[in-house]
N, C-alpha and C positions, 0 to 999 in steps of 0.2 A: 338476268337477261340483258338489262341495260348495260351492265359492265361489259358483257361479252360483245355487244354491239359497238360500244365505245372502243374496246380493244381492237376489234376488226377495223373500225374506221381509222384508228391511228396506225395500225399495221399497214393498211392499204395506202394511206398518205405517205408513210415512211418509204414504202416500196416504190411509190410513184416518184418520189424525190430522189431515190437512190439508184433507179434503173431507167432505162429508156423504154418504158412500157406505155401502151395505149391508154390514155386517160379515160376514154369512153368505156373501155372494157372493165377497168377497175371500178368505175362508178356503177356500171351494171351489175358487177359482182356484189358490190355493197348493197345495192337495192335488192338483188335476189336473196342475199343472206338474210336481210331484214324481212322480206315478204314471206320467206319460208318459215318464219317463227310462228305464224298463225297455225293452230292445229288444223289438220286436214278436214275434219268434220265441220269446221266453221268456214271453209272456203266455198264460195259459190262459183257458178260458171264463169262469170266475168273475172273474178279473182284468179281462177285457174288459167284463163285466157291470157291475162297480163303476165303471169309467171311463165307461161309457154312462149309468149312473145319475147320476153327477156332471154330465155334459154336459146331461142332461135337467133336472136341478135348476137349473142355470144358465139354461137356456133358459126354464124355467117361472117362476122366482122373481126373476130380475133385472129391475129397472125400467130396461129398455133405453133407451139414448140412442143412437139410430141416426145414424151419420155416413156421408155419401157422400164418396168419395174416388176419386182416379185413381191407378192403379198402372201402372208401365211394364212392358209385356210384353216388348218388345224396344226397341232405340233409336228406332224409328219409330212404335211403336204403344203406345197406352195403353188401359186398360180401367177402366170405372167399377165400383167395388165399394161395397157397403153393409155396415156392421158396427156392432156395439155397442161403444162405447169403454169400457164397464165390464167386460163379460164376454168380449169379443172374438168373439162369435158372428157369423158372416157370414150375410147375408140375400140371397136370390135377387132 
């Protein structure tokens, strides 16, 4: 798990240096990915509230770049999805 977090950190830092991306959004993504590693059954109400606040921050302050893509649901079926390629928020 530590290795994955370190790889995420380096990936985000590389991304920050190589693009014109919002630093606050990348830091919040890093925090969210770390916070989400705690198993759900160990998360109390305050913990969940912090996670929700980070999610709301990302949704509100990210300068979304919405991408439309197809994902495979099964070998014969695909589904269209829309998501922000900066904060990974999915849109209906």
